[in-house]
C-alpha positions as CSV (number, residue, x, y, z in Angstrom):
1,M,-21.4,67.3,-5.7
2,D,-18.5,65.8,-7.7
3,I,-16.7,66.5,-10.9
4,R,-18.5,63.7,-12.7
5,Q,-21.9,65.2,-12.1
6,L,-20.7,68.7,-13.2
7,R,-19.3,67.2,-16.4
8,Y,-22.6,65.4,-17.1
9,F,-24.5,68.7,-16.6
10,V,-22.2,70.7,-18.8
11,E,-22.2,68.2,-21.7
12,V,-26.0,67.9,-21.7
13,V,-26.2,71.7,-22.0
14,R,-23.5,71.8,-24.6
15,H,-25.3,69.2,-26.8
16,N,-28.7,70.6,-26.0
17,G,-29.9,67.1,-24.9
18,F,-29.0,63.8,-23.4
19,G,-28.6,61.7,-26.6
20,R,-25.4,63.3,-28.0
21,A,-24.0,63.8,-24.5
22,T,-23.9,60.0,-24.1
23,E,-21.6,59.7,-27.1
24,T,-19.2,62.3,-25.7
25,L,-19.2,60.9,-22.2
26,H,-19.3,57.2,-23.1
27,V,-21.9,56.5,-20.5
28,T,-25.6,55.6,-20.7
29,Q,-28.4,58.1,-20.7
30,P,-29.9,56.7,-17.4
31,A,-26.5,57.3,-15.7
32,I,-26.4,60.9,-16.9
33,S,-30.0,61.5,-15.8
34,R,-29.2,60.0,-12.4
35,G,-26.1,62.1,-12.0
36,I,-27.9,65.3,-12.8
37,K,-30.9,64.3,-10.5
38,E,-28.4,63.8,-7.7
39,L,-26.9,67.2,-8.4
40,E,-30.4,68.8,-8.3
41,D,-31.2,67.1,-5.1
42,E,-28.0,68.2,-3.4
43,L,-28.4,71.8,-4.5
44,G,-32.1,71.9,-3.8
45,H,-33.0,73.4,-7.2
46,R,-34.2,72.2,-10.6
47,L,-31.5,72.8,-13.1
48,L,-32.8,71.6,-16.5
49,I,-36.2,71.5,-18.1
50,R,-36.6,68.7,-20.6
51,E,-38.4,69.6,-23.8
52,P,-39.4,67.3,-26.7
53,R,-36.1,67.8,-28.6
54,S,-33.9,69.8,-26.3
55,V,-33.3,71.0,-22.8
56,R,-33.7,74.4,-21.2
57,L,-31.8,75.9,-18.3
58,T,-33.6,77.2,-15.3
59,D,-32.3,80.4,-13.7
60,E,-30.5,78.3,-11.2
61,G,-29.1,76.1,-14.0
62,V,-27.6,79.2,-15.7
63,I,-25.8,80.1,-12.4
64,L,-24.5,76.5,-12.0
65,L,-23.3,76.4,-15.7
66,R,-21.2,79.5,-15.2
67,H,-19.5,78.0,-12.1
68,A,-19.3,74.5,-13.4
69,R,-17.3,75.6,-16.5
70,L,-14.8,77.5,-14.2
71,I,-14.5,74.4,-11.9
72,L,-13.9,72.0,-14.8
73,Q,-11.3,74.4,-16.3
74,Q,-9.5,74.5,-13.0
75,V,-9.5,70.7,-12.8
76,N,-8.0,70.6,-16.3
77,N,-5.4,73.1,-15.3
78,L,-4.5,71.1,-12.2
79,R,-4.1,67.9,-14.2
80,G,-1.9,69.7,-16.8
81,E,0.4,71.1,-14.1
82,L,0.8,67.8,-12.4
83,R,1.6,66.1,-15.7
84,D,4.2,68.7,-16.5
85,A,5.9,68.3,-13.1
86,S,7.6,65.3,-14.5
87,N,10.7,65.8,-16.8
88,A,9.4,63.7,-19.7
89,M,6.9,65.3,-22.1
90,T,4.1,62.8,-22.2
91,G,0.3,62.8,-21.9
92,T,-2.3,63.8,-24.4
93,L,-2.5,67.0,-26.4
94,R,-5.9,67.7,-28.0
95,V,-5.7,70.2,-30.8
96,G,-8.8,71.5,-32.6
97,L,-8.5,71.9,-36.4
98,P,-11.3,72.7,-38.8
99,P,-10.8,70.2,-41.6
100,V,-10.1,72.7,-44.4
101,V,-7.7,74.7,-42.2
102,G,-6.0,71.6,-41.0
103,S,-5.3,70.2,-44.4
104,T,-4.2,73.5,-45.8
105,F,-1.9,74.8,-43.1
106,F,-1.1,72.1,-40.5
107,A,0.2,69.0,-42.2
108,E,3.9,70.1,-41.7
109,V,3.2,71.1,-38.1
110,I,1.7,67.7,-37.3
111,T,4.7,65.9,-38.8
112,A,7.2,68.1,-37.0
113,F,5.4,67.8,-33.7
114,R,5.3,64.0,-33.9
115,A,9.1,63.9,-34.6
116,R,9.9,66.3,-31.7
117,C,7.4,65.0,-29.1
118,P,7.2,61.3,-29.8
119,H,5.8,60.4,-26.4
120,V,2.9,62.8,-26.5
121,D,-0.4,61.4,-27.7
122,L,-1.5,64.0,-30.3
123,Q,-5.2,63.9,-30.9
124,I,-6.6,66.1,-33.7
125,V,-10.2,67.1,-33.1
126,E,-11.9,68.1,-36.4
127,L,-14.7,70.6,-35.9
128,G,-15.8,73.7,-37.7
129,T,-15.1,77.0,-36.0
130,N,-18.6,77.4,-34.7
131,Q,-18.3,74.1,-32.8
132,M,-14.7,74.7,-31.9
133,E,-15.7,77.6,-29.6
134,G,-17.7,75.2,-27.4
135,A,-14.9,72.6,-27.4
136,L,-12.4,75.3,-26.1
137,R,-14.9,76.4,-23.5
138,E,-15.4,72.9,-22.2
139,G,-11.7,72.0,-22.2
140,L,-12.2,69.3,-24.9
141,V,-9.3,70.9,-26.8
142,E,-6.3,72.8,-25.4
143,V,-5.6,74.9,-28.4
144,A,-7.3,75.3,-31.8
145,A,-7.2,77.0,-35.1
146,A,-10.2,79.1,-36.0
147,M,-11.6,81.7,-38.3
148,L,-11.9,85.2,-36.7
149,P,-13.7,87.1,-35.3
150,L,-13.9,85.5,-31.8
151,D,-14.5,87.1,-28.4
152,E,-11.0,88.4,-27.4
153,K,-12.1,88.7,-23.8
154,E,-12.9,85.0,-23.6
155,F,-10.1,83.7,-25.8
156,E,-6.4,84.3,-26.3
157,I,-5.8,84.8,-30.0
158,Q,-2.7,84.5,-32.1
159,R,-3.2,85.5,-35.7
160,F,-1.2,83.4,-38.3
161,A,-2.7,84.0,-41.7
162,A,-5.1,85.9,-43.9
163,D,-7.2,84.4,-46.7
164,R,-10.0,85.1,-49.1
165,L,-12.8,83.1,-50.6
166,M,-12.9,82.1,-54.3
167,L,-15.8,81.0,-56.5
168,V,-15.0,77.5,-57.8
169,V,-17.0,76.1,-60.8
170,D,-16.8,73.3,-63.3
171,R,-14.9,74.3,-66.4
172,K,-18.0,74.0,-68.5
173,H,-20.0,76.4,-66.3
174,G,-21.1,79.7,-67.8
175,L,-19.0,81.8,-65.3
176,S,-15.8,79.9,-65.9
177,R,-14.4,82.5,-68.3
178,K,-15.0,85.4,-66.0
179,R,-11.9,87.2,-64.6
180,E,-13.9,88.1,-61.5
181,V,-17.5,87.5,-60.3
182,R,-19.7,89.8,-58.3
183,V,-21.6,88.1,-55.4
184,A,-24.8,89.6,-56.8
185,D,-24.3,87.5,-60.0
186,L,-24.7,84.3,-58.0
187,A,-28.3,84.9,-57.0
188,A,-29.6,82.3,-59.6
189,E,-26.9,79.7,-58.8
190,S,-27.2,76.5,-56.8
191,F,-24.5,76.1,-54.2
192,V,-22.5,73.1,-52.9
193,T,-21.5,74.1,-49.4
194,F,-19.7,72.7,-46.3
195,T,-21.9,71.8,-43.4
196,D,-23.3,74.5,-41.1
197,D,-20.6,74.2,-38.5
198,F,-18.1,75.8,-40.9
199,R,-17.9,79.6,-40.4
200,I,-17.2,80.1,-44.1
201,N,-21.0,79.6,-44.6
202,D,-21.6,82.6,-42.3
203,L,-19.5,84.8,-44.6
204,I,-21.3,83.5,-47.7
205,R,-24.8,84.0,-46.3
206,S,-23.9,87.5,-45.0
207,A,-22.5,88.6,-48.4
208,C,-25.5,87.2,-50.3
209,G,-27.8,88.9,-47.8
210,V,-26.3,92.3,-48.6
211,H,-27.5,91.7,-52.2
212,G,-31.0,90.6,-51.1
213,F,-30.9,86.8,-51.7
214,V,-30.4,83.6,-49.7
215,P,-28.0,81.1,-51.4
216,R,-29.9,78.0,-52.6
217,T,-28.1,74.9,-51.4
218,A,-28.0,71.9,-53.7
219,G,-25.7,69.7,-51.6
220,R,-23.5,69.9,-48.6
221,S,-20.7,67.9,-47.0
222,S,-17.9,68.3,-44.4
223,H,-15.5,66.4,-46.7
224,L,-13.6,68.4,-49.3
225,D,-13.5,65.5,-51.8
226,L,-17.2,65.2,-51.8
227,V,-17.7,68.9,-52.2
228,I,-15.4,68.9,-55.2
229,A,-17.1,65.8,-56.7
230,M,-20.5,67.5,-56.5
231,V,-19.2,70.6,-58.3
232,R,-17.6,68.4,-61.0
233,S,-20.9,66.7,-61.5
234,G,-22.6,70.0,-62.3
235,M,-24.7,70.0,-59.1
236,G,-23.7,73.6,-58.3
237,V,-20.9,76.1,-57.6
238,T,-18.9,76.3,-54.4
239,I,-16.9,78.8,-52.5
240,F,-13.7,78.0,-50.6
241,P,-10.4,79.6,-49.5
242,Q,-7.8,80.6,-52.0
243,T,-5.0,78.9,-50.1
244,L,-6.9,75.6,-50.3
245,W,-7.4,76.1,-54.1
246,D,-3.7,76.7,-54.5
247,K,-3.1,73.2,-53.0
248,I,-5.8,71.2,-54.8
249,A,-6.1,73.1,-58.1
250,S,-7.9,70.8,-60.5
251,P,-7.8,71.1,-64.4
252,E,-11.5,70.2,-64.4
253,L,-12.4,73.2,-62.2
254,V,-11.8,77.0,-62.3
255,A,-11.4,79.4,-59.4
256,I,-12.5,83.0,-59.8
257,P,-12.0,85.9,-57.5
258,L,-15.2,87.2,-55.8
259,V,-15.8,90.9,-55.6
260,N,-18.4,93.3,-54.3
261,P,-17.7,92.3,-51.6
262,R,-14.3,90.7,-51.5
263,L,-14.7,87.9,-48.9
264,S,-11.6,88.1,-46.7
265,Y,-10.9,86.8,-43.2
266,E,-8.1,86.1,-40.7
267,L,-7.1,82.7,-39.2
268,A,-5.7,82.4,-35.7
269,L,-4.5,79.9,-33.1
270,V,-6.9,80.2,-30.1
271,R,-7.0,79.1,-26.5
272,R,-9.3,79.9,-23.7
273,S,-8.2,82.8,-21.5
274,G,-7.1,81.6,-18.1
275,S,-6.4,78.0,-19.2
276,Y,-3.1,76.3,-18.4
277,V,-0.7,76.0,-21.3
278,S,1.0,72.6,-21.0
279,R,4.5,71.9,-22.2
280,S,3.3,69.9,-25.1
281,C,0.9,72.8,-26.1
282,Q,3.8,75.2,-25.9
283,A,5.8,72.9,-28.2
284,W,2.9,72.8,-30.6
285,I,2.7,76.6,-30.7
286,M,6.4,77.1,-31.3
287,I,6.5,74.5,-34.0
288,A,3.5,76.1,-35.7
289,S,5.2,79.5,-35.5
290,T,8.2,78.2,-37.3
291,A,6.2,76.3,-40.0
292,L,3.7,79.1,-40.6
293,G,6.0,82.0,-40.2
294,F,4.6,84.1,-37.3
295,D,6.0,85.5,-34.1
296,V,4.2,84.4,-30.9
297,G,2.7,87.3,-29.1
298,P,3.7,87.8,-25.4
299,G,0.2,87.2,-24.2
300,F,-0.5,84.1,-26.0
301,M,1.9,81.6,-24.4
302,K,3.0,81.6,-20.8
303,E,5.4,79.4,-19.0
304,P,3.7,76.9,-16.7
305,E,3.9,77.7,-13.0
306,S,6.0,75.5,-10.8
307,A,4.1,72.7,-9.1
């Protein structure tokens, strides 16, 4: 058994198939299949059952997945501590930022970090919160911004902002003159939404469900510019954070508070519990605390242990 085989296995499970895992691992599908077969032969158990469009874990596979994640986290911790043993702050820091949250809150943080840590390769991984959880679990990012709630037993959480969702419509839309709009009043509307990996969609579906309807989707995109363009074209209405609207307010669009219910949420920096916090990650957290105006809680950031 080696680390390469365990990583292949975890990535296939995470992507629910071999195809997408090849893109993440940058190896061929036959190589991944061969590595997992070698793992099964060594352990003496079948680990995965291939289905037409997915894979399914066996009971033994469930056990291995739990241990493999812990082993890979320990390997990442080891590499981080060895890298930090040198005086120079170098290496790679992978930070997860949902696109909307990143553009709204973290532009100043990124600029300040690059100035203060010029020898660190800062890699921004853009994923929605729903995908970010998996990236944190697998060690693909060291720290991330995410919409709460998240499991506080699995993740260390540092809250940094609260926000609410606003209805955004074309200025010619019938709702544009309203001072506020009830969620129930949107039952007949067509929606332009972000893609499903954005947790904002979960809030919207839940609020609509309370009033007995499923939002009808006319278009979707992970890119803010395209969402706005579709709303301007009259394709439908959209819902996004007030802080984002404050930055991109357009004279062609109108933002209206939503009520009954008011759709509010918290944002936080998140890292996996038990993970090593590198010096570059500590620097990122402290720069973010200054730029965003929050105090770092005692449990969120720890000093690296001596090598």
